[in-house]
Steps between C-alpha positions, in 0.01 A plus 500: 500500500138614525339775292571781750865400541534475123362854452726635773805340339414653164453842659833479684683396183336782305599756765863390488502516122350852506772627735782358288435655162825394338458142617130490428521238227737271687313511828169454322631183340637383834167563669329314220727199541448503877124504460492253212339753265751523214336428167150471644200679356276703730248215488762248607614727783140527623462121473806455720364746752171311515679168549670643806165576661337247725173320443232713659694819425485502121733207439400164346299252709541126442206268438494121491261208506578244768671182391294306756122463509269532802146423606274783613618447858772764487479632854309814391664793317786516748576134440498548123728804532740293710509233229601765247758654732657164588523402134654835404752467783588143399575623148697801636276748317514765771226738612157443653222307325126447521260262328263633230203386703177641644264393774183651647683798650805585285638480147817592309333833429486578873807321637761531223741784437379661175835516326585790269775282355478191280400147597738237361546123502817364657669501155421876469214448254266795558133414557378854579644852509348580842200427722259676264619287209495184713133551575376632164373165371802344327866419563790539259599139570348218710639414844644158418841504673550370853721642773785294353438623146349169391209488259189359667421175324249320724166625634471860380210635704570759768291587807403870491140598593606826336365690202726649237482847660646364825171498690368199687253260346137549597389137480643403839718233338805534720508158669365643825760777500763250384460276802315211335619207292152351474329373187184677614658847484609691192782732399535740208808456283691622196714345227872574498539444125256782420595866460139619467253534785501123552841523663313578823126441439429182304263293713492302825590162648433312820743577779641148515654569157866601495604814313790743481523851647619825344759682711571873462792692644396799710831662594876454498746409226 
């Protein structure tokens, strides 16, 4: 049940209760049981309403770091997005996903949905309350869980070419728009164990190096 359906159900139950004065208490309890609200505080009710919303519409959006590592030859931004989508699908996460990655023309700031809801790891650990919090310079927790919920334990660098505010890097270190795996080209990267600005902007490596990707849900449940 999404947020609108939830509100409509509450309104219908309330209308019935209002028309049946003598049964008001009993019907109110019945409506509460039907909606799963008995014994919940107003904050818990609101939390349940938010959970029913979809990512991209105020609901939580999943985030993971890829279990696999890749050279800078990702097949451009579309290829990197496909990697994220395929991994999310293989883990049955649901929704649509894009890579936290910039090139010379686009960045997460321009191509991502700026969620008004929280960003969470696959175990529901919250890393940011919304897009503004995600891009304010620090995360609540580092992005260390993969699409399968495993803790990354090998190479921990992540290709990004993205500053902490979601804008693209200005150094041109994007492995020729993520089409090069050459040792003569460079790519900007972050560190997945860091919750400060280094999570996305910590230095650069040659494009023949293999690193992870960050994947962010854009819509869906």
